[in-house]
C-alpha positions in Angstrom: 1.2 -10.7 4.1 1.8 -10.7 0.4 -0.3 -8.8 -2.1 -0.2 -8.8 -5.9 1.1 -5.8 -7.9 -0.3 -4.7 -11.3 3.0 -5.6 -12.9 2.6 -9.3 -12.0 4.9 -9.2 -9.0 4.0 -9.1 -5.3 4.9 -7.0 -2.3 5.2 -7.9 1.3 3.8 -5.6 4.0 0.6 -4.7 5.8 -1.6 -1.9 6.8 -3.1 -0.8 10.1 -5.6 1.6 11.6 -6.6 3.4 14.7 -9.4 5.9 15.1 -8.5 8.7 12.7 -5.6 7.1 11.0 -4.9 4.5 8.3 -1.6 3.1 7.0 -0.4 0.8 4.3 3.1 -0.1 3.3 5.4 -2.7 2.1 8.5 -3.7 0.1 8.8 -5.4 -3.3 11.4 -7.8 -4.6 13.1 -5.0 -6.6 14.1 -3.3 -3.4 11.5 -0.5 -3.5 9.7 0.3 -0.3 6.8 2.6 0.5 4.6 3.7 3.4 1.3 5.7 3.0 -0.6 7.2 5.9 -3.8 9.2 6.0 -5.1 11.2 8.9 -8.8 10.3 8.5 -10.9 7.2 8.9 -11.1 6.3 5.2 -13.9 4.8 3.4 -13.6 2.1 0.7 -12.6 4.6 -2.0 -9.8 6.1 0.0 -8.5 2.7 0.8 -8.5 1.8 -2.9 -6.6 5.0 -3.7 -4.0 4.1 -1.0 -3.6 0.7 -2.6 -3.1 2.4 -6.0 -0.4 4.6 -4.5 1.5 1.6 -3.1 1.2 -0.3 -6.3 2.5 2.7 -8.4 5.5 3.1 -6.0 6.5 -0.6 -5.9 5.9 -2.0 -9.4 8.8 -2.8 -11.6 9.8 -0.3 -14.2 
């Protein structure tokens, strides 16, 4: 799936979950890649923070 970045670009990737874990990762057109994993069943706030981490790691500089 593609998701927008705050810089105006997009990244390709997806997340996943299993009881007690959540992941989110992807790659941007600039070649940057990231994977984030938490060992908890996150609520909406934690999922938002995970998205912020991915955005920060992938956006163009």
